[in-house]
C-alpha positions, 0 to 999 in steps of 0.5 A, spaced: 428 405 883 435 408 882 432 415 885 429 411 891 434 406 893 440 408 889 440 402 884 436 400 879 431 394 877 436 388 878 436 381 880 441 376 882 441 368 880 445 364 885 447 357 884 449 353 890 455 348 888 458 342 892 465 343 890 469 350 888 470 352 881 477 353 878 478 360 879 482 362 873 479 357 868 472 360 870 474 367 869 478 365 862 472 361 859 467 366 862 470 372 858 471 368 852 463 366 852 461 374 854 465 376 848 460 372 843 455 377 846 456 384 844 449 386 846 450 385 854 454 392 853 448 396 850 445 402 853 438 405 852 438 411 847 433 415 843 434 417 836 432 423 832 427 424 829 422 418 832 425 419 839 423 411 840 428 408 845 432 402 843 438 398 845 444 401 842 450 396 842 457 400 842 462 398 837 468 397 843 464 392 847 469 389 852 468 383 856 473 385 861 468 390 863 464 385 866 466 385 873 468 378 876 469 378 884 472 372 888 469 372 896 471 368 901 465 366 906 465 361 911 457 359 912 450 360 910 450 367 914 456 370 911 454 367 904 447 371 904 451 377 907 455 377 901 450 376 896 446 382 899 452 387 898 452 385 891 445 385 889 445 392 892 451 395 889 449 399 883 453 397 876 459 402 875 457 404 868 451 405 864 453 399 859 455 394 864 449 390 866 452 384 869 456 382 874 459 375 876 461 373 883 465 366 886 463 365 893 466 359 897 470 357 903 470 350 907 463 348 907 460 352 902 460 354 895 456 358 890 456 362 883 452 368 883 450 373 877 447 379 878 443 382 872 440 388 870 432 386 868 432 390 862 437 385 859 434 379 862 428 376 866 429 371 871 428 365 866 433 369 861 438 369 866 438 362 868 438 360 860 444 365 859 448 361 865 445 354 862 448 356 855 455 358 858 455 351 861 453 348 854 459 352 851 464 349 856 461 342 854 462 344 847 469 345 848 468 353 847 465 352 840 463 359 839 457 357 834 453 356 841 451 363 840 448 361 833 440 362 833 440 366 839 436 373 837 441 379 839 436 384 837 429 386 836 425 391 832 423 397 836 416 395 834 413 402 831 407 399 828 400 397 829 398 403 833 391 402 833 392 395 836 396 398 842 392 404 843 386 399 844 390 395 849 392 401 853 385 402 853 383 395 856 389 396 861 386 403 863 379 400 864 383 394 869 387 399 873 381 404 874 377 398 876 382 396 881 382 403 884 375 403 886 378 399 892 383 403 897 389 399 896 392 396 903 399 397 903 405 398 909 408 405 909 414 406 905 419 411 907 423 414 902 427 419 906 433 415 907 437 415 900 440 408 898 437 403 902 438 396 900 434 390 899 434 385 904 432 377 902 430 371 906 431 364 902 426 359 904 429 352 901 425 346 901 428 339 900 425 334 895 420 331 900 417 337 903 416 340 896 412 333 894 408 334 900 407 342 898 405 340 891 400 334 894 397 339 898 396 344 892 393 339 888 388 337 894 386 344 895 387 348 889 386 343 884 391 339 879 397 343 877 394 349 880 401 350 884 401 358 883 394 359 886 396 355 892 403 358 893 399 365 892 394 364 897 399 362 902 403 368 901 396 372 902 395 368 909 402 370 911 403 377 909 395 378 912 398 376 919 403 382 918 398 387 916 393 385 921 398 386 927 399 393 924 392 394 924 392 395 916 385 392 914 381 397 911 381 396 903 383 390 899 390 387 897 392 389 890 398 385 887 401 384 881 404 377 879 409 376 873 408 372 868 413 370 862 409 371 855 414 366 852 413 359 850 418 354 854 421 352 847 422 360 845 426 362 851 433 360 848 432 364 842 428 370 846 434 370 851 435 377 852 431 383 854 425 382 859 419 378 856 415 378 863 408 381 863 403 382 869 396 379 872 393 383 877 389 380 883 385 384 888 383 380 894 378 383 900 382 381 907 376 378 910 376 372 906 384 371 906 383 366 912 378 362 908 383 358 904 377 355 899 374 362 898 381 365 897 384 360 892 377 360 888 378 368 888 385 367 885 383 362 880 377 366 878 381 372 877 386 368 873 382 365 868 378 372 867 385 375 865 387 369 861 381 370 857 381 377 856 389 377 854 390 382 860 398 380 860 398 381 852 395 387 852 399 390 858 405 388 854 402 392 848 400 398 852 408 398 854 410 400 847 406 406 848 412 409 852 416 408 845 412 415 843 411 418 849 415 419 856 415 414 861 412 419 866 406 419 861 405 412 861 406 411 869 400 416 870 395 410 867 397 407 874 399 412 878 393 417 878 387 412 879 391 408 884 393 415 888 401 412 888 400 406 891 401 401 886 400 395 890 400 391 896 406 387 895 409 383 889 408 376 887 412 371 882 412 364 881 417 361 876 415 354 875 420 351 871 427 352 871 431 354 865 437 351 867 437 344 864 444 341 867 446 339 874 453 341 873 457 348 872 464 346 870 466 340 874 461 342 880 455 339 881 449 344 883 445 343 889 440 349 888 438 355 884 435 361 887 433 368 886 434 375 889 430 380 886 429 387 888 422 390 888 419 396 885 418 401 890 413 402 892 411 397 895 418 394 896 415 387 898 415 381 894 415 374 894 419 370 889 418 362 888 422 358 883 424 350 883 430 346 881 431 339 881 424 338 884 426 343 890 422 349 891 425 355 894 421 362 896 425 368 897 422 374 901 425 381 898 423 387 902 426 394 902 430 395 908 426 398 914 419 395 911 419 389 916 421 389 923 425 383 925 419 380 929 415 381 922 420 377 918 420 371 923 413 371 923 413 371 915 418 365 915 413 361 920 407 362 917 410 361 910 413 354 912 407 352 917 402 354 911 405 351 905 
């Protein structure tokens, strides 16, 4: 991603507030909180003789290295414009993986944390800011960091199990490669192109109605298949309008392998894996068949433990260059990794409704997507409210196509 877009695999979590924060108090407390976690200033290195990559924490960790910016915004449009600049700005050094942003004006206030996905996944990022709020409530008690795992083993064992997992993953990828992958063209000629984001926020009444329809169409608690099916339907309109219909939609959907109770301990690093789904375009307009296909493929991969096998197989990169592992995906799929990406974080890891003395009115995410495909739709919830974030590499969609996606998603959900 750094080669193709000028920045790495980063994301951003945004907390919308009902009142401005005390800037000086926020900066001071945040610096003292960050000082408790030298792990945030680490970097990936390889050490002789094993050459296994690991996260090295520097002895001169300085929380002052983490940028904290203050930006004036007047309305939602200027807020999203500023947030877009932040998520598309590379971190200044290899040991900087976080940036915080205070944004506000007369009628709108927000705090954003931009983060490197090597340091946090989405739920880990929410939990980290939640831990900061607990730190404030405790009177800045440094023992708040106790119990948070600040390192993990390099996992150089059980290689037979890992190679078997790799074989299982390879078989799955080869099976997916039997169908040509439907994808929108991605031009990588223009360097340092940024990502664009559109956030669709649903209020509590709209969210309740969406959940009721999901239970009716897909089954009780089957929120993810229902949302996923409607993403297929919306993007299918764009593909159809472009005349891209020969093949199948192949889509990775992220999943968190931690139990909810374990997120606090396993706060740092990325704990996500993937399901892979393949859907024929001719069934997309049949909602019953589409949701049935998604559920069947989900059940099959849960039963075969595909996400766990994918996570184990990724450990093989500790004894081989990343490009070698990438061939498992790149060669069978002829460089077309996916049609688009999908994610649904069903439960927010931020348990408070406050940040300092301000009430949080919404929390949403702004991820950057792998390129290709450079397209993703990310769902999250906060306080019984659903958000859908459309993320795309600038130039992938026309303005008319973005409006079509918004109309289709809002109308279908």
